[in-house]
C-alpha positions as CSV (number, residue, x, y, z in Angstrom):
1,X,-22.5,14.1,19.0
2,X,-20.2,12.4,16.9
3,X,-16.5,11.0,18.0
4,X,-13.7,13.3,17.8
5,X,-10.4,10.9,17.0
6,X,-7.3,12.7,18.6
7,X,-4.5,14.5,15.9
8,X,-1.7,16.5,16.2
9,X,-2.9,19.9,15.2
10,X,-0.4,22.2,14.1
11,X,1.6,24.9,14.9
12,X,3.2,24.0,18.7
13,X,2.5,20.0,17.7
14,X,-0.7,20.6,20.4
15,X,-3.0,17.5,20.3
16,X,-6.3,17.9,20.1
17,X,-9.8,15.3,19.6
18,X,-10.9,17.3,16.2
19,X,-11.0,15.1,14.0
20,X,-13.3,12.4,12.5
21,X,-11.0,10.3,9.9
22,X,-8.8,8.0,11.3
23,X,-5.2,8.3,9.7
24,X,-1.5,7.5,10.6
25,X,-1.2,10.9,12.4
26,X,-4.6,10.1,14.3
27,X,-2.2,6.2,14.7
28,X,-0.1,6.4,17.8
29,X,2.4,2.9,19.6
30,X,1.7,2.7,22.9
31,X,4.5,1.2,24.1
32,X,4.9,0.0,28.1
33,X,8.3,0.0,30.6
34,X,8.2,-2.8,32.2
35,X,9.4,-1.4,35.7
36,X,6.3,0.8,35.8
37,X,3.9,-0.4,33.4
38,X,3.4,3.8,32.9
39,X,3.2,4.0,29.2
40,X,4.5,6.0,26.1
41,X,2.5,7.1,22.9
42,X,4.5,7.6,19.5
43,X,3.9,9.1,16.7
44,X,4.2,8.0,13.5
45,X,7.5,10.1,13.3
46,X,9.0,9.0,16.1
47,X,7.7,11.4,18.6
48,X,6.6,10.9,22.1
49,X,3.4,12.9,23.9
50,X,4.8,14.6,26.4
51,X,3.6,17.1,29.4
52,X,4.6,20.9,28.8
53,X,3.4,23.7,30.7
54,X,0.3,24.8,32.0
55,X,-0.8,20.9,31.7
56,X,-0.7,20.8,27.7
57,X,-0.1,17.9,25.8
58,X,2.3,18.0,22.8
59,X,3.9,15.1,20.6
60,X,7.4,17.0,20.8
61,X,9.6,14.7,22.4
62,X,12.1,13.1,21.2
63,X,13.2,10.8,24.3
64,X,11.3,9.1,26.8
65,X,11.3,10.9,30.1
66,X,9.1,11.6,33.2
67,X,6.6,13.6,30.9
68,X,6.2,11.3,28.4
69,X,5.1,8.7,30.9
70,X,1.2,8.3,31.3
71,X,-0.8,6.0,33.2
72,X,-4.4,4.5,31.5
73,X,-7.0,3.6,33.8
74,X,-9.1,0.7,32.3
75,X,-13.4,1.7,32.9
76,X,-14.8,-1.0,31.0
77,X,-15.6,0.4,27.0
78,X,-13.6,3.6,27.5
79,X,-10.3,4.9,29.4
80,X,-8.9,7.7,31.4
81,X,-5.6,8.7,31.0
82,X,-2.9,10.2,33.5
83,X,-0.3,12.4,33.3
84,X,3.4,12.9,35.5
85,X,1.5,15.6,37.0
86,X,-1.1,13.0,38.6
87,X,-3.8,15.1,36.7
88,X,-6.2,13.6,33.8
89,X,-6.4,14.6,30.3
90,X,-10.0,16.3,29.6
91,X,-10.8,17.1,26.2
92,X,-11.7,20.8,25.9
93,X,-14.8,22.2,23.9
94,X,-12.0,23.5,21.0
95,X,-10.2,19.3,21.3
96,X,-7.4,20.5,22.6
97,X,-6.0,17.5,25.2
98,X,-5.3,19.5,28.6
99,X,-3.8,17.6,32.0
100,X,-5.6,19.1,34.6
101,X,-8.1,17.3,35.9
102,X,-8.3,15.5,38.9
103,X,-11.1,13.3,38.7
104,X,-12.8,10.9,35.5
105,X,-15.9,12.9,34.2
106,X,-17.3,12.9,30.7
107,X,-14.4,14.9,29.7
108,X,-11.9,12.6,30.9
109,X,-13.3,9.4,29.2
110,X,-11.5,8.3,25.8
111,X,-12.1,5.3,23.5
112,X,-8.7,3.3,23.0
113,X,-9.2,1.4,19.5
114,X,-6.5,-1.5,19.0
115,X,-5.8,-1.7,15.1
116,X,-2.8,-4.3,14.7
117,X,-4.0,-7.2,16.2
118,X,-7.0,-8.4,13.3
119,X,-5.2,-11.9,15.1
120,X,-5.4,-13.2,18.2
121,X,-3.1,-15.9,20.2
122,X,-2.8,-15.9,23.8
123,X,-1.0,-17.7,26.3
124,X,-1.7,-18.1,30.0
125,X,0.0,-19.6,32.8
126,X,-0.8,-23.3,32.1
127,X,-0.3,-22.8,27.9
128,X,-2.3,-21.8,25.3
129,X,-6.1,-21.1,24.6
130,X,-7.5,-23.5,22.3
131,X,-10.7,-24.8,21.5
132,X,-11.5,-28.2,23.7
133,X,-11.6,-31.3,21.7
134,X,-14.9,-32.2,22.6
135,X,-17.1,-29.8,23.4
136,X,-17.9,-26.0,22.7
137,X,-15.5,-24.4,25.7
138,X,-11.9,-23.3,25.4
139,X,-8.8,-24.7,27.0
140,X,-6.7,-22.7,28.8
141,X,-3.3,-25.1,29.4
142,X,-2.6,-26.4,25.7
143,X,0.3,-27.2,24.2
144,X,-0.9,-25.9,20.9
145,X,-2.8,-22.7,20.5
146,X,-5.6,-21.7,18.0
147,X,-5.6,-18.3,16.0
148,X,-9.2,-15.9,16.9
149,X,-10.0,-13.0,15.2
150,X,-10.6,-9.6,17.0
151,X,-13.3,-7.2,15.7
152,X,-13.4,-3.9,16.9
153,X,-16.9,-2.5,17.9
154,X,-17.3,0.5,19.4
155,X,-14.7,0.6,23.0
156,X,-15.1,-3.9,22.9
157,X,-14.5,-6.2,21.0
158,X,-15.7,-9.1,19.4
159,X,-13.7,-12.6,19.3
160,X,-14.3,-15.2,16.5
161,X,-12.8,-18.9,15.6
162,X,-11.6,-20.1,12.1
163,X,-15.4,-21.6,11.7
164,X,-17.1,-18.0,12.1
165,X,-18.2,-18.7,15.6
166,X,-17.5,-16.2,18.3
167,X,-17.4,-16.3,21.9
168,X,-19.7,-15.9,25.0
169,X,-19.6,-16.5,28.1
170,X,-22.4,-18.9,29.3
171,X,-24.8,-18.7,32.1
172,X,-22.6,-21.6,34.0
173,X,-19.4,-18.7,33.3
174,X,-17.5,-21.0,31.3
175,X,-16.0,-19.2,27.6
176,X,-17.7,-20.8,24.7
177,X,-16.7,-20.4,21.3
178,X,-20.3,-21.4,19.3
179,X,-22.1,-18.4,19.5
180,X,-23.9,-17.3,16.4
181,X,-23.7,-13.7,16.8
182,X,-21.2,-11.1,18.3
183,X,-21.1,-10.8,22.3
184,X,-18.8,-7.6,24.1
185,X,-15.7,-8.0,25.5
186,X,-13.5,-5.9,26.5
187,X,-9.6,-5.3,26.7
188,X,-7.4,-4.3,28.8
189,X,-3.7,-3.7,28.0
190,X,-1.6,-3.9,31.5
191,X,1.8,-4.4,30.9
192,X,4.8,-5.2,27.8
193,X,3.0,-8.0,26.1
194,X,0.4,-8.7,28.1
195,X,-3.5,-8.6,29.0
196,X,-6.2,-8.7,30.6
197,X,-10.3,-9.3,28.8
198,X,-13.6,-9.1,30.5
199,X,-17.1,-10.7,29.4
200,X,-20.1,-8.4,29.3
201,X,-20.9,-9.3,32.6
202,X,-17.2,-7.1,33.9
203,X,-15.9,-10.6,34.8
204,X,-12.2,-11.3,34.0
205,X,-11.5,-14.4,31.9
206,X,-8.7,-17.1,33.4
207,X,-7.6,-20.2,33.7
208,X,-9.3,-22.5,35.8
209,X,-7.1,-25.1,37.9
210,X,-8.9,-27.7,35.8
211,X,-7.4,-25.9,32.4
212,X,-10.8,-24.5,31.2
213,X,-11.5,-20.8,30.4
214,X,-13.8,-18.9,32.7
215,X,-15.2,-15.7,32.6
216,X,-16.1,-15.1,36.2
217,X,-13.3,-14.0,37.9
218,X,-14.3,-11.0,40.1
219,X,-10.4,-9.6,40.6
220,X,-7.5,-9.5,38.6
221,X,-5.0,-12.3,39.7
222,X,-2.4,-13.8,37.2
223,X,-4.7,-16.5,35.6
224,X,-6.3,-13.7,34.3
225,X,-3.2,-12.5,32.5
226,X,-2.3,-13.8,28.8
227,X,0.4,-13.1,26.6
228,X,-1.0,-12.2,23.4
C-alpha cells in the first residue's frame, strides 16, 4: 500500500494521513521546547496541532499549551508521536489521526521527512566535523567546518561530501567519507538545535577522545549530540 502524507482534512481542521502528494498543506514546522524537550507541529498558516476531545488531533490551536505539546520516539526509520494524554497517535483506516493507543504497533509508526536541511554542518562537544587532512576518515574536533549534502531516502538519509563521495561506517567503526555508493543513516531530532545520528548498524555517531568521528556508540551521550 502506498504511504500517505499527513494533511489537513477540512471541515473541522482534522489531521488525516490520506494524501500522496507533498505540498505546503502537508508540511509542518517542528519546534522544540528547551525545558521539556517536547515539540509542537505548526502548519504553514501558523496553527498548531492540538489534542481535542476523544483523542482527535486538529490544527486549531493559535498558542502553545499542554495539549499542543507532543513527544517523539525515534524507531530507526520511523517515529511514534505521543500526545499530552499519554496515548500514541495512530492512523485509522480512513486516514484520521487519533491519540488513543497505549502501545506502538504498525498503525502508530509514522515517517518523518526533514525537508529544510539540504546542507548539513555539524558541531559537537569538541568542534566541527571536517574531512581529515591525511585520510578518508572524519575529524570531530576541528575549528573550521566542512558542509555536507543531506539526501532523504525512505525514512533514512545519505550524507555526501562536496566531492560527491558518501559517508559510511567502516568495519573498524570509523566514519569514512569516500564511499562510492550511499549508506543509510537515521537522524533523531532530540532537542532544539541538536540531533543524533545512527549508522545502519544502529549505533550512534560520536566523537572520541582523539577527535575522530566514530560510528560505534552504544548509548546516547553528550559526545553523540550535534548542533546543526
